[in-house]
ROTI-997725 format. One record per residue: residue number from 1; residue in one letter; chain; x, y, z of N, C-alpha, C, CB in turn. Coordinates in Angstrom, 3 decimals, always signed. Glycine has a CB too. Example, Ala and Ser with C-alpha at 12.3 -4.5 7.8 and 13.67 -1.06 7.14 Angstrom:
! residues 2
k, r, c, n_east, n_north, n_up, ca_east, ca_north, ca_up, c_east, c_north, c_up, cb_east, cb_north, cb_up
1, A, A, +13.190, -5.690, +7.800, +12.300, -4.500, +7.800, +13.200, -3.300, +7.800, +11.308, -4.473, +9.046 .
2, S, A, +12.850, -2.250, +7.080, +13.670, -1.060, +7.140, +12.900, +0.030, +7.870, +14.084, -0.598, +5.725 .
! end
This chain:
! residues 204
k, r, c, n_east, n_north, n_up, ca_east, ca_north, ca_up, c_east, c_north, c_up, cb_east, cb_north, cb_up
1, M, A, +26.026, +1.587, +94.473, +25.022, +0.611, +93.869, +23.623, +1.329, +93.911, +24.978, -0.849, +94.720 .
2, A, A, +23.388, +2.325, +94.874, +21.991, +2.789, +94.994, +21.636, +3.503, +93.705, +21.788, +3.741, +96.243 .
3, A, A, +22.575, +4.182, +92.946, +22.115, +4.946, +91.831, +21.716, +4.025, +90.654, +23.193, +5.934, +91.409 .
4, P, A, +22.449, +2.942, +90.307, +21.789, +2.053, +89.361, +20.580, +1.414, +89.533, +22.509, +1.161, +89.111 .
5, E, A, +20.319, +1.082, +90.866, +19.058, +0.459, +91.230, +17.947, +1.494, +91.058, +19.099, -0.093, +92.693 .
6, A, A, +18.273, +2.804, +91.503, +17.107, +3.884, +91.330, +16.835, +3.996, +90.028, +17.400, +5.295, +91.841 .
7, A, A, +17.814, +4.011, +89.076, +17.545, +4.268, +87.592, +16.604, +3.096, +87.124, +18.985, +4.307, +86.677 .
8, A, A, +17.106, +1.869, +87.515, +16.325, +0.729, +87.106, +14.841, +0.807, +87.599, +16.992, -0.539, +87.627 .
9, A, A, +14.688, +1.360, +88.734, +13.378, +1.411, +89.263, +12.492, +2.504, +88.605, +13.469, +1.625, +90.729 .
10, A, A, +13.174, +3.540, +87.944, +12.471, +4.723, +87.456, +12.214, +4.406, +85.815, +13.431, +6.166, +87.760 .
11, A, A, +12.862, +3.312, +85.289, +12.744, +3.094, +84.018, +11.398, +2.639, +83.532, +13.680, +2.251, +83.699 .
12, P, A, +10.647, +1.742, +84.262, +9.158, +1.501, +83.784, +8.326, +2.630, +83.954, +8.471, +0.374, +84.519 .
13, G, A, +8.552, +3.403, +85.026, +7.718, +4.626, +85.011, +7.903, +5.743, +83.905, +7.924, +5.255, +86.275 .
14, L, A, +9.131, +5.713, +83.225, +9.526, +6.571, +82.190, +8.896, +5.940, +80.993, +11.070, +6.743, +82.080 .
15, L, A, +8.885, +4.786, +80.787, +8.368, +4.088, +79.715, +6.770, +4.262, +79.585, +8.778, +2.638, +79.878 .
16, G, A, +6.315, +4.290, +80.766, +4.664, +4.403, +80.915, +4.438, +5.742, +80.417, +3.997, +4.243, +82.542 .
17, V, A, +5.190, +6.707, +80.902, +4.828, +8.171, +80.400, +4.901, +8.335, +78.987, +5.740, +9.234, +80.976 .
18, L, A, +5.995, +7.722, +78.355, +6.173, +7.840, +76.916, +5.158, +7.142, +76.345, +7.447, +7.375, +76.411 .
19, W, A, +4.645, +6.034, +76.607, +3.539, +5.277, +76.060, +2.311, +6.153, +76.060, +3.297, +3.981, +76.855 .
20, L, A, +2.013, +6.772, +77.341, +0.846, +7.752, +77.354, +0.819, +8.922, +76.484, +0.704, +8.268, +78.612 .
21, V, A, +2.108, +9.513, +76.382, +2.126, +10.487, +75.432, +1.813, +10.166, +73.903, +3.352, +11.025, +75.543 .
22, S, A, +2.364, +9.008, +73.440, +2.258, +8.584, +72.160, +0.853, +8.166, +71.783, +3.176, +7.546, +71.959 .
23, V, A, +0.131, +7.621, +72.872, -1.184, +7.370, +72.563, -2.240, +8.627, +72.430, -1.606, +6.459, +73.578 .
24, T, A, -1.805, +9.545, +73.335, -2.480, +10.820, +73.273, -2.407, +11.614, +71.951, -1.949, +11.638, +74.318 .
25, V, A, -0.998, +11.585, +71.464, -0.860, +12.144, +70.119, -1.432, +11.652, +69.147, +0.231, +12.200, +69.735 .
26, S, A, -1.473, +10.236, +69.058, -2.162, +9.521, +67.903, -3.609, +9.715, +67.956, -1.880, +8.014, +67.899 .
27, A, A, -4.247, +9.838, +69.143, -5.823, +9.995, +69.189, -6.124, +11.583, +69.019, -6.499, +9.390, +70.738 .
28, G, A, -5.229, +12.515, +69.086, -5.577, +13.903, +69.144, -5.515, +14.354, +67.678, -4.608, +14.742, +70.110 .
29, P, A, -5.564, +15.796, +67.709, -5.701, +16.395, +66.332, -4.472, +16.213, +65.414, -5.975, +17.893, +66.461 .
30, W, A, -3.239, +16.125, +66.130, -2.088, +15.858, +65.382, -2.083, +14.392, +64.480, -0.940, +15.895, +66.426 .
31, G, A, -2.559, +13.525, +65.379, -2.531, +12.153, +64.939, -3.666, +12.102, +63.634, -2.931, +11.090, +66.303 .
32, A, A, -4.786, +12.862, +63.813, -5.692, +12.875, +62.779, -5.106, +13.595, +61.681, -6.950, +13.426, +63.170 .
33, A, A, -4.481, +14.741, +61.771, -3.701, +15.333, +60.672, -2.880, +14.555, +59.919, -2.946, +16.273, +61.092 .
34, A, A, -2.025, +13.718, +60.620, -0.984, +12.942, +60.012, -1.566, +11.958, +59.324, -0.040, +12.411, +60.899 .
35, A, A, -2.680, +11.319, +59.825, -3.577, +10.241, +59.081, -4.084, +10.755, +57.760, -4.865, +9.821, +59.960 .
36, A, A, -4.649, +12.005, +57.801, -5.255, +12.588, +56.617, -4.216, +12.879, +55.576, -6.007, +13.846, +56.963 .
37, A, A, -2.871, +13.379, +56.138, -1.963, +13.684, +55.131, -1.331, +12.354, +54.399, -0.878, +14.560, +55.771 .
38, G, A, -1.385, +11.322, +55.235, -0.868, +10.099, +54.672, -1.873, +9.416, +53.787, -0.437, +9.179, +55.752 .
39, G, A, -3.099, +9.795, +53.739, -4.145, +9.175, +52.881, -3.995, +9.665, +51.443, -5.585, +9.511, +53.416 .
40, D, A, -4.213, +8.680, +50.625, -4.099, +8.912, +49.115, -5.520, +9.127, +48.471, -3.369, +7.634, +48.398 .
41, E, A, -6.194, +9.950, +48.904, -7.601, +10.136, +48.373, -7.362, +10.881, +46.981, -8.609, +11.053, +49.461 .
42, T, A, -8.142, +10.335, +46.035, -8.096, +10.872, +44.614, -8.887, +12.121, +44.448, -8.624, +9.842, +43.616 .
43, V, A, -8.353, +13.146, +44.019, -8.928, +14.474, +43.860, -9.916, +14.469, +42.529, -7.691, +15.586, +43.723 .
44, K, A, -10.718, +15.345, +42.533, -11.710, +15.660, +41.626, -11.030, +16.204, +40.445, -12.712, +16.587, +42.189 .
45, C, A, -11.333, +15.886, +39.220, -10.691, +16.633, +38.144, -10.672, +18.001, +38.072, -11.163, +16.302, +37.067 .
46, E, A, -11.949, +18.548, +38.522, -12.214, +19.987, +38.440, -11.391, +20.734, +39.379, -13.633, +20.295, +38.691 .
47, D, A, -10.755, +20.061, +40.356, -9.866, +20.542, +41.496, -8.349, +20.510, +41.050, -10.078, +19.595, +42.827 .
48, L, A, -8.143, +20.177, +39.776, -6.616, +20.018, +39.301, -6.137, +21.555, +39.312, -6.433, +19.239, +37.613 .
49, R, A, -4.785, +21.569, +39.341, -4.181, +22.902, +39.414, -4.048, +23.304, +37.922, -2.734, +22.911, +40.223 .
50, V, A, -3.860, +24.614, +37.737, -3.552, +25.024, +36.389, -2.252, +24.443, +35.807, -3.485, +26.487, +36.352 .
51, G, A, -2.355, +23.961, +34.685, -1.158, +23.315, +34.100, -1.294, +21.876, +34.070, +0.076, +23.660, +34.839 .
52, Q, A, -2.315, +21.331, +34.814, -2.542, +19.838, +34.901, -3.748, +19.483, +33.983, -2.836, +19.364, +36.448 .
53, Y, A, -4.406, +20.510, +33.325, -5.426, +20.213, +32.317, -5.541, +21.125, +31.299, -6.655, +20.087, +32.857 .
54, F, A, -6.215, +21.052, +30.236, -6.359, +22.219, +29.224, -7.831, +22.055, +28.807, -5.264, +22.136, +27.860 .
55, C, A, -8.448, +23.112, +28.416, -9.924, +23.073, +28.029, -9.865, +23.710, +26.472, -10.973, +24.059, +29.198 .
56, K, A, -10.660, +22.975, +25.771, -10.959, +23.516, +24.417, -11.880, +24.620, +24.205, -11.435, +22.539, +23.665 .
57, D, A, -11.617, +25.355, +23.365, -12.514, +26.300, +23.093, -13.853, +25.944, +22.579, -11.960, +27.088, +22.294 .
58, P, A, -14.905, +26.580, +23.108, -16.361, +25.882, +22.681, -16.691, +26.121, +21.362, -17.605, +26.393, +23.490 .
59, K, A, -17.568, +25.308, +20.863, -18.011, +25.469, +19.481, -18.945, +26.611, +19.298, -18.659, +24.237, +19.001 .
60, I, A, -18.744, +27.494, +18.365, -19.377, +28.800, +18.289, -20.450, +28.624, +17.203, -18.323, +29.990, +17.951 .
61, N, A, -21.705, +29.084, +17.529, -22.775, +29.017, +16.523, -22.479, +30.339, +15.528, -24.356, +29.058, +17.302 .
62, E, A, -22.531, +29.956, +14.378, -22.267, +31.007, +13.390, -23.420, +32.116, +13.352, -22.109, +30.334, +11.971 .
63, A, A, -24.515, +31.902, +13.614, -25.520, +32.766, +13.527, -25.693, +33.659, +14.788, -26.678, +32.028, +13.231 .
64, T, A, -25.445, +33.037, +15.916, -25.549, +33.863, +17.267, -24.174, +34.293, +17.749, -26.246, +32.987, +18.463 .
65, Q, A, -23.132, +33.728, +17.257, -21.752, +34.061, +17.730, -21.546, +33.622, +19.181, -21.481, +35.597, +17.607 .
66, E, A, -22.267, +32.755, +19.690, -22.190, +32.303, +21.166, -21.905, +30.857, +21.024, -23.582, +32.576, +22.071 .
67, P, A, -21.489, +30.261, +22.256, -21.489, +28.705, +22.259, -22.776, +28.106, +21.897, -21.122, +28.147, +23.624 .
68, V, A, -22.718, +26.950, +21.404, -23.851, +26.158, +20.742, -24.649, +25.681, +22.060, -23.271, +24.788, +19.706 .
69, N, A, -24.058, +25.317, +23.095, -24.738, +24.888, +24.289, -25.066, +25.844, +25.296, -24.029, +23.958, +24.884 .
70, C, A, -25.204, +27.165, +24.862, -25.365, +28.269, +25.858, -26.935, +28.193, +26.283, -24.925, +29.810, +25.177 .
71, T, A, -27.059, +28.182, +27.597, -28.339, +28.096, +28.178, -28.250, +28.879, +29.599, -28.778, +26.533, +28.319 .
72, N, A, -29.196, +29.905, +29.809, -29.297, +30.617, +31.171, -28.004, +31.333, +31.287, -29.535, +29.602, +32.462 .
73, Y, A, -27.495, +31.845, +30.262, -26.064, +32.599, +30.206, -24.887, +31.997, +30.631, -26.054, +33.747, +30.963 .
74, T, A, -25.054, +30.623, +30.645, -23.859, +29.784, +30.928, -23.623, +28.675, +29.784, -24.050, +29.071, +32.364 .
75, A, A, -22.355, +28.195, +29.534, -22.082, +27.235, +28.483, -21.003, +26.357, +29.270, -21.534, +27.950, +26.995 .
76, H, A, -20.561, +25.362, +28.636, -19.543, +24.434, +29.168, -18.479, +24.053, +28.172, -20.196, +23.192, +29.659 .
77, A, A, -17.326, +24.138, +28.568, -16.210, +23.703, +27.654, -15.580, +22.448, +28.165, -15.119, +24.802, +27.516 .
78, S, A, -15.321, +21.620, +27.219, -14.706, +20.220, +27.742, -13.113, +20.488, +28.043, -14.890, +18.902, +26.482 .
79, C, A, -12.722, +19.871, +29.274, -11.521, +20.101, +29.786, -10.877, +18.623, +29.833, -11.635, +20.872, +31.172 .
80, Y, A, -9.694, +18.557, +29.523, -8.864, +17.313, +29.414, -7.673, +17.405, +30.263, -8.426, +17.043, +27.984 .
81, P, A, -7.653, +16.460, +31.262, -6.504, +16.283, +32.245, -5.293, +15.846, +31.523, -6.831, +15.242, +33.363 .
82, A, A, -4.022, +16.336, +32.016, -2.820, +15.957, +31.248, -2.560, +14.509, +31.336, -1.611, +16.703, +31.720 .
83, P, A, -1.589, +13.928, +30.487, -1.372, +12.500, +30.500, -0.781, +12.181, +32.003, -0.319, +12.048, +29.244 .
84, N, A, -1.017, +10.785, +32.349, -0.563, +10.223, +33.545, -1.294, +10.985, +34.711, +1.003, +10.309, +33.632 .
85, I, A, -2.209, +11.636, +34.543, -2.988, +12.267, +35.615, -4.065, +11.299, +35.993, -3.592, +13.649, +35.184 .
86, T, A, -4.181, +11.178, +37.347, -5.333, +10.317, +37.891, -6.296, +11.104, +38.704, -4.811, +9.163, +38.772 .
87, C, A, -7.565, +11.167, +38.404, -8.459, +12.000, +39.228, -9.949, +11.333, +38.918, -8.330, +13.710, +38.795 .
88, K, A, -10.893, +11.996, +39.702, -12.340, +11.484, +39.458, -12.882, +12.269, +38.310, -13.323, +11.659, +40.763 .
89, D, A, -13.388, +11.752, +37.387, -13.981, +12.514, +36.299, -15.409, +13.002, +36.633, -14.004, +11.661, +35.035 .
90, F, A, -16.063, +13.559, +35.663, -17.479, +14.316, +35.995, -18.546, +13.154, +36.274, -18.053, +15.351, +34.603 .
91, S, A, -18.332, +11.848, +36.114, -19.141, +10.950, +36.589, -18.881, +10.330, +37.917, -19.218, +10.076, +35.713 .
92, G, A, -17.668, +10.765, +38.444, -17.241, +10.342, +39.770, -16.280, +9.075, +39.810, -18.489, +10.055, +40.580 .
93, N, A, -15.992, +8.578, +38.589, -15.066, +7.530, +38.507, -13.622, +7.813, +38.467, -15.358, +6.829, +37.447 .
94, E, A, -12.808, +7.033, +38.999, -11.263, +7.350, +39.132, -10.791, +6.904, +37.967, -10.460, +6.685, +40.326 .
95, T, A, -10.097, +7.674, +37.264, -9.722, +7.401, +35.713, -8.191, +7.837, +35.655, -10.741, +8.382, +34.523 .
96, H, A, -7.467, +7.044, +34.957, -6.054, +7.393, +34.689, -5.970, +7.980, +33.241, -5.094, +6.096, +34.854 .
97, F, A, -5.771, +9.164, +33.218, -5.930, +9.832, +31.780, -4.744, +9.721, +31.015, -6.272, +11.337, +31.827 .
98, T, A, -4.944, +9.646, +29.822, -3.826, +9.716, +28.808, -3.815, +11.085, +27.909, -3.968, +8.436, +27.826 .
99, G, A, -4.691, +12.027, +28.219, -4.778, +13.266, +27.473, -5.653, +13.540, +26.531, -3.793, +13.489, +26.942 .
100, N, A, -6.504, +12.452, +26.217, -7.421, +12.365, +25.240, -8.888, +12.185, +25.740, -7.021, +11.309, +24.392 .
101, E, A, -9.061, +12.083, +26.972, -10.353, +11.849, +27.753, -11.001, +13.065, +28.388, -10.097, +10.875, +28.858 .
102, V, A, -12.129, +13.258, +28.320, -12.696, +14.468, +29.040, -12.906, +14.151, +30.430, -14.017, +14.957, +28.446 .
103, G, A, -12.275, +15.051, +31.237, -12.354, +14.844, +32.758, -13.321, +15.657, +33.375, -11.082, +15.116, +33.443 .
104, F, A, -13.629, +16.858, +32.938, -14.796, +17.610, +33.432, -15.103, +18.812, +32.476, -14.527, +18.126, +34.911 .
105, F, A, -16.241, +19.230, +32.757, -16.727, +20.494, +31.955, -16.718, +21.806, +32.689, -18.164, +20.299, +31.480 .
106, K, A, -16.037, +22.743, +32.159, -15.770, +24.046, +32.732, -16.789, +25.018, +32.491, -14.559, +24.562, +32.265 .
107, T, A, -17.592, +25.660, +33.321, -18.560, +26.612, +33.095, -18.036, +27.881, +32.541, -19.252, +26.847, +34.273 .
108, I, A, -18.547, +28.294, +31.515, -18.059, +29.611, +30.876, -19.300, +30.599, +30.630, -17.289, +29.292, +29.413 .
109, P, A, -19.147, +32.002, +30.774, -20.345, +32.736, +30.657, -20.559, +32.902, +29.179, -20.288, +34.081, +31.413 .
110, C, A, -21.850, +33.120, +28.857, -22.277, +33.441, +27.456, -23.433, +34.411, +27.581, -22.710, +32.123, +26.618 .
111, R, A, -23.932, +34.916, +26.453, -24.886, +35.955, +26.374, -26.203, +35.597, +25.554, -24.202, +37.135, +25.777 .
112, N, A, -27.199, +36.134, +26.021, -28.615, +35.757, +25.283, -28.727, +36.791, +24.229, -30.036, +35.805, +26.312 .
113, V, A, -28.991, +36.368, +22.925, -29.029, +37.181, +21.823, -30.307, +36.796, +21.063, -27.752, +37.046, +20.993 .
114, N, A, -30.899, +37.744, +20.258, -32.176, +37.481, +19.607, -32.178, +38.080, +18.313, -33.325, +37.970, +20.384 .
115, G, A, -30.976, +38.128, +17.596, -30.994, +38.455, +16.111, -30.662, +39.938, +15.812, -32.410, +38.129, +15.507 .
116, Y, A, -30.382, +40.667, +16.826, -29.971, +42.124, +16.649, -28.448, +42.205, +16.474, -30.422, +43.023, +17.915 .
117, S, A, -28.103, +42.511, +15.240, -26.510, +42.718, +14.941, -25.933, +43.999, +15.328, -26.186, +42.602, +13.442 .
118, Y, A, -24.911, +43.899, +16.054, -24.233, +45.205, +16.450, -23.696, +45.994, +15.209, -23.011, +44.906, +17.443 .
119, R, A, -23.145, +45.303, +14.154, -22.709, +46.048, +12.890, -24.015, +46.748, +12.337, -22.032, +44.990, +11.727 .
120, V, A, -25.140, +45.984, +12.092, -26.255, +46.735, +11.505, -26.755, +47.835, +12.330, -27.356, +45.859, +11.221 .
121, A, A, -26.692, +47.854, +13.460, -27.318, +48.898, +14.366, -26.475, +50.139, +14.300, -27.433, +48.400, +15.881 .
122, V, A, -25.061, +49.736, +14.297, -24.135, +51.030, +14.060, -24.324, +51.725, +12.704, -22.581, +50.633, +14.141 .
123, A, A, -24.298, +50.909, +11.729, -24.453, +51.356, +10.366, -25.832, +52.163, +10.242, -24.405, +50.090, +9.373 .
124, L, A, -26.932, +51.629, +10.708, -28.074, +52.364, +10.559, -28.099, +53.634, +11.433, -29.193, +51.511, +10.836 .
125, S, A, -27.416, +53.665, +12.576, -27.279, +54.723, +13.296, -26.505, +55.950, +12.545, -26.642, +54.275, +14.491 .
126, L, A, -25.433, +55.434, +11.857, -24.540, +56.412, +11.325, -24.971, +57.028, +10.091, -23.287, +55.859, +11.124 .
127, F, A, -25.673, +56.181, +9.217, -26.095, +56.628, +8.010, -27.674, +57.040, +7.808, -25.719, +55.599, +7.123 .
128, L, A, -28.489, +56.426, +8.594, -30.048, +56.628, +8.552, -30.600, +56.957, +9.985, -30.812, +55.249, +7.989 .
129, G, A, -29.584, +57.457, +10.890, -30.081, +57.787, +12.284, -31.121, +58.949, +12.158, -28.833, +58.227, +13.280 .
130, W, A, -30.825, +59.881, +11.323, -31.530, +61.044, +11.226, -33.051, +60.762, +10.774, -30.785, +61.957, +10.268 .
131, L, A, -33.377, +59.580, +10.345, -34.648, +59.082, +9.975, -35.096, +58.201, +11.021, -34.635, +58.405, +8.678 .
132, G, A, -34.392, +57.990, +12.172, -34.857, +56.864, +13.222, -34.741, +55.549, +12.906, -36.196, +56.950, +13.555 .
133, A, A, -34.076, +55.054, +11.788, -33.953, +53.751, +11.419, -33.294, +52.877, +12.477, -33.247, +53.701, +10.201 .
134, D, A, -32.305, +53.459, +13.255, -31.666, +52.661, +14.413, -32.572, +52.314, +15.393, -30.592, +53.372, +15.090 .
135, R, A, -33.396, +53.305, +15.840, -34.251, +53.031, +16.900, -35.513, +52.033, +16.420, -34.748, +54.434, +17.466 .
136, F, A, -35.907, +52.105, +15.197, -36.903, +51.229, +14.553, -36.335, +49.807, +14.729, -37.153, +51.610, +12.977 .
137, Y, A, -35.115, +49.677, +14.221, -34.462, +48.372, +14.172, -34.294, +47.894, +15.620, -33.066, +48.445, +13.416 .
138, L, A, -33.967, +48.558, +16.682, -33.759, +48.089, +17.888, -35.098, +47.827, +18.654, -32.892, +49.001, +18.557 .
139, G, A, -36.226, +48.146, +18.117, -37.417, +47.924, +18.781, -37.936, +49.101, +19.505, -37.263, +46.860, +19.651 .
140, Y, A, -37.790, +50.330, +19.200, -38.124, +51.492, +19.867, -38.912, +52.416, +18.897, -36.870, +52.148, +20.415 .
141, P, A, -40.087, +52.015, +18.484, -40.863, +52.579, +17.377, -41.171, +53.891, +17.699, -42.090, +51.844, +17.066 .
142, A, A, -41.531, +54.258, +18.962, -42.169, +55.708, +19.328, -40.893, +56.576, +19.037, -42.790, +55.899, +21.095 .
143, L, A, -39.714, +56.314, +19.646, -38.517, +57.131, +19.464, -38.043, +57.368, +18.008, -37.424, +56.500, +20.208 .
144, G, A, -38.195, +56.014, +17.194, -37.818, +56.308, +15.905, -38.712, +57.138, +15.085, -37.602, +55.175, +15.281 .
145, L, A, -40.072, +57.056, +15.411, -40.996, +57.935, +14.815, -40.781, +59.545, +15.154, -42.369, +57.457, +15.270 .
146, L, A, -40.389, +59.734, +16.370, -40.109, +61.135, +16.768, -38.853, +61.636, +16.144, -40.002, +61.266, +18.276 .
147, K, A, -37.837, +60.801, +16.021, -36.481, +61.060, +15.278, -36.856, +61.377, +13.711, -35.409, +59.634, +15.395 .
148, F, A, -37.730, +60.612, +13.292, -38.184, +60.821, +11.740, -38.823, +62.105, +11.591, -39.238, +59.708, +11.201 .
149, C, A, -39.604, +62.380, +12.614, -40.500, +63.767, +12.324, -39.680, +64.995, +12.510, -41.809, +63.933, +13.363 .
150, T, A, -38.608, +64.675, +13.391, -37.753, +66.043, +13.853, -36.355, +65.937, +13.090, -37.444, +66.121, +15.695 .
151, V, A, -36.264, +65.038, +12.195, -35.064, +64.860, +11.330, -33.899, +64.652, +12.551, -34.780, +66.312, +10.205 .
152, G, A, -34.002, +63.589, +13.318, -33.005, +63.339, +14.304, -32.917, +64.437, +15.200, -31.724, +63.073, +13.729 .
153, F, A, -33.950, +64.928, +15.636, -33.851, +66.123, +16.646, -32.765, +67.142, +16.265, -33.516, +65.589, +18.123 .
154, C, A, -32.990, +67.451, +14.928, -32.066, +68.490, +14.242, -30.568, +68.047, +14.252, -32.181, +69.925, +14.993 .
155, G, A, -30.424, +66.769, +14.195, -28.918, +66.093, +14.095, -28.439, +65.970, +15.496, -27.762, +67.031, +13.200 .
156, I, A, -28.910, +66.612, +16.456, -28.374, +66.310, +17.814, -28.769, +64.991, +18.461, -28.786, +67.368, +18.718 .
157, G, A, -29.937, +64.542, +18.242, -30.363, +63.298, +18.681, -29.694, +62.158, +17.857, -31.857, +63.242, +18.608 .
158, S, A, -29.505, +62.390, +16.658, -28.751, +61.163, +15.884, -27.363, +61.048, +16.322, -28.707, +61.347, +14.266 .
159, L, A, -26.643, +62.231, +16.685, -25.310, +62.049, +17.173, -25.219, +61.339, +18.420, -24.672, +63.271, +17.319 .
160, I, A, -26.246, +61.855, +19.399, -26.098, +61.108, +20.691, -26.419, +59.635, +20.594, -26.991, +61.713, +21.744 .
161, D, A, -27.487, +59.307, +19.813, -27.711, +57.847, +19.686, -26.517, +57.102, +19.062, -28.959, +57.589, +18.839 .
162, F, A, -25.756, +57.663, +17.975, -24.769, +57.082, +17.413, -23.663, +56.816, +18.465, -24.363, +57.864, +16.303 .
163, I, A, -23.523, +57.691, +19.358, -22.420, +57.420, +20.382, -22.923, +56.204, +21.509, -22.070, +58.948, +21.216 .
164, L, A, -24.204, +56.341, +21.873, -24.661, +55.344, +22.751, -24.821, +54.031, +22.278, -25.779, +55.695, +23.250 .
165, I, A, -25.161, +53.852, +20.888, -25.116, +52.627, +20.364, -23.810, +52.059, +20.021, -25.868, +52.626, +19.336 .
166, S, A, -22.872, +52.903, +19.667, -21.516, +52.525, +19.379, -20.798, +51.870, +20.662, -20.742, +53.799, +18.881 .
167, M, A, -20.991, +52.694, +21.726, -20.574, +52.149, +23.088, -21.392, +51.159, +23.741, -20.471, +53.183, +24.009 .
168, Q, A, -22.369, +50.593, +22.939, -23.228, +49.554, +23.457, -23.948, +49.921, +24.830, -22.385, +48.295, +23.629 .
169, I, A, -24.285, +51.107, +24.935, -25.153, +51.579, +26.154, -26.536, +51.355, +25.728, -24.941, +53.166, +26.582 .
170, V, A, -27.003, +51.748, +24.568, -28.253, +51.381, +24.138, -28.331, +50.016, +23.382, -28.742, +52.442, +23.324 .
171, G, A, -29.077, +49.156, +23.792, -29.214, +47.926, +23.101, -30.673, +47.571, +22.757, -28.608, +46.859, +23.913 .
172, P, A, -30.860, +46.371, +22.314, -32.174, +46.028, +21.968, -33.204, +46.098, +22.979, -32.176, +44.814, +21.485 .
173, S, A, -34.506, +46.386, +22.445, -35.596, +46.843, +23.548, -35.916, +45.399, +24.283, -37.166, +47.622, +22.775 .
174, D, A, -35.728, +44.384, +23.913, -36.031, +43.152, +24.664, -35.086, +42.723, +25.695, -36.162, +42.088, +23.778 .
175, G, A, -34.105, +43.414, +25.922, -33.120, +43.178, +26.924, -32.084, +42.121, +26.524, -33.793, +42.781, +28.173 .
176, T, A, -32.137, +41.627, +25.267, -30.942, +40.852, +24.845, -29.698, +41.593, +24.396, -31.320, +40.004, +23.771 .
177, S, A, -28.747, +40.880, +24.133, -27.357, +41.514, +23.658, -27.306, +41.472, +22.245, -26.062, +40.767, +24.205 .
178, Y, A, -26.311, +42.349, +21.656, -26.108, +42.418, +20.392, -25.432, +41.190, +19.952, -25.437, +43.567, +20.083 .
179, I, A, -25.356, +40.838, +18.697, -24.658, +39.815, +18.079, -23.267, +40.261, +17.632, -25.440, +39.312, +16.959 .
180, I, A, -22.294, +39.920, +18.289, -20.826, +40.532, +18.042, -20.105, +39.207, +17.914, -20.147, +41.589, +19.361 .
181, D, A, -19.028, +39.409, +17.092, -17.991, +38.311, +16.859, -17.569, +37.718, +18.195, -16.694, +38.872, +16.093 .
182, Y, A, -17.512, +36.512, +18.345, -17.161, +35.869, +19.629, -15.827, +36.275, +20.019, -17.231, +34.366, +19.563 .
183, Y, A, -14.874, +36.282, +19.134, -13.632, +36.666, +19.470, -13.206, +38.219, +19.115, -12.772, +35.703, +18.822 .
184, G, A, -14.520, +38.934, +18.940, -14.373, +40.293, +18.543, -14.333, +41.202, +19.905, -15.600, +40.699, +17.534 .
185, T, A, -14.445, +42.591, +19.659, -14.217, +43.460, +20.733, -15.654, +43.575, +21.401, -13.578, +44.880, +20.239 .
186, R, A, -15.834, +43.186, +22.727, -16.898, +43.364, +23.491, -16.851, +44.283, +24.546, -17.228, +42.294, +23.930 .
187, L, A, -17.998, +44.914, +24.869, -18.039, +45.751, +26.151, -18.339, +45.004, +27.336, -19.036, +46.826, +26.074 .
188, T, A, -17.637, +45.079, +28.323, -17.877, +44.382, +29.711, -18.241, +45.452, +30.643, -16.573, +43.571, +30.293 .
189, R, A, -19.294, +45.442, +31.193, -19.762, +46.340, +32.185, -19.451, +45.850, +33.637, -21.239, +46.539, +31.991 .
190, L, A, -18.657, +46.816, +34.294, -18.304, +46.502, +35.756, -19.143, +47.322, +36.752, -16.770, +46.798, +36.032 .
191, S, A, -19.655, +46.719, +37.606, -20.564, +47.424, +38.637, -20.039, +47.127, +39.996, -22.101, +46.950, +38.547 .
192, I, A, -20.246, +48.035, +40.901, -19.822, +47.835, +42.310, -21.223, +47.852, +43.126, -18.714, +49.065, +42.829 .
193, T, A, -21.238, +46.694, +43.897, -22.412, +46.568, +44.816, -21.799, +46.484, +46.294, -23.347, +45.204, +44.436 .
194, N, A, -22.655, +46.248, +47.149, -22.273, +46.100, +48.543, -21.470, +44.732, +48.754, -23.583, +46.149, +49.457 .
195, E, A, -21.429, +43.819, +47.897, -20.755, +42.626, +47.982, -19.298, +42.722, +47.228, -21.679, +41.528, +47.388 .
196, T, A, -19.127, +43.865, +46.554, -17.692, +44.033, +45.994, -16.589, +44.206, +46.962, -17.625, +45.206, +45.115 .
197, F, A, -15.739, +43.413, +46.748, -14.508, +43.426, +47.529, -13.828, +44.802, +47.390, -13.549, +42.280, +47.067 .
198, R, A, -13.482, +45.594, +48.309, -12.819, +46.738, +48.359, -11.432, +46.736, +49.059, -13.659, +47.618, +48.935 .
199, K, A, -10.290, +46.921, +48.206, -9.158, +46.939, +48.898, -8.757, +48.169, +49.586, -8.243, +46.577, +48.111 .
200, T, A, -8.388, +48.162, +50.854, -8.029, +49.358, +51.551, -6.871, +50.071, +50.844, -7.668, +49.033, +52.987 .
201, Q, A, -7.242, +51.374, +50.785, -6.183, +52.207, +50.076, -5.018, +52.729, +51.102, -6.925, +53.513, +49.361 .
202, K, A, -3.808, +52.714, +50.537, -2.816, +52.997, +51.451, -2.101, +54.202, +50.834, -1.896, +51.769, +51.727 .
203, Y, A, -2.055, +55.127, +51.762, -1.519, +56.575, +51.304, +0.012, +56.615, +51.924, -2.576, +57.978, +51.987 .
204, P, A, +0.784, +57.260, +51.207, +2.107, +57.455, +51.728, +2.294, +58.476, +52.781, +2.947, +57.770, +50.688 .
! end
């Protein structure tokens, strides 16, 4: 009979230890994580995953071939969450979307142009480069006059300018970009700075 009595006496102590452990877990980081996981906080629409929304192509200005709302090298495209998606829209309101409402605006890059056409610049460089017409057009009157007086540096300067303009290395003198078809071929310059991520090379 001693064993059952000892077990009955130890039962309250065991229950007390279990209660203390449960309180500690609920108040500790595990309990907080469980509470956060169980919460149903609505996400922002811009935090949706790929496939849960689609963005329309921006409206293109026919004259500049850039988005009509291009400001400071950035434009915005309207994005629509998929049907039956609930998220917080750009105004912070929780909305249940049907696929026809704008949920957020996605930032896209654009370029600053000032009327200089890439096609015109290449054509002038090809046919009238020996007269300096390309440099006059791009806003380099001194170089244009020098090419005119030297017949395009005896043709060598005209060839070099044609290559540089065709590769979009030489652009307008005011620092703006060429007007090129928005969905056409554009040159993207890649540069490496101290902030560029460098992946460690692995050699066999």
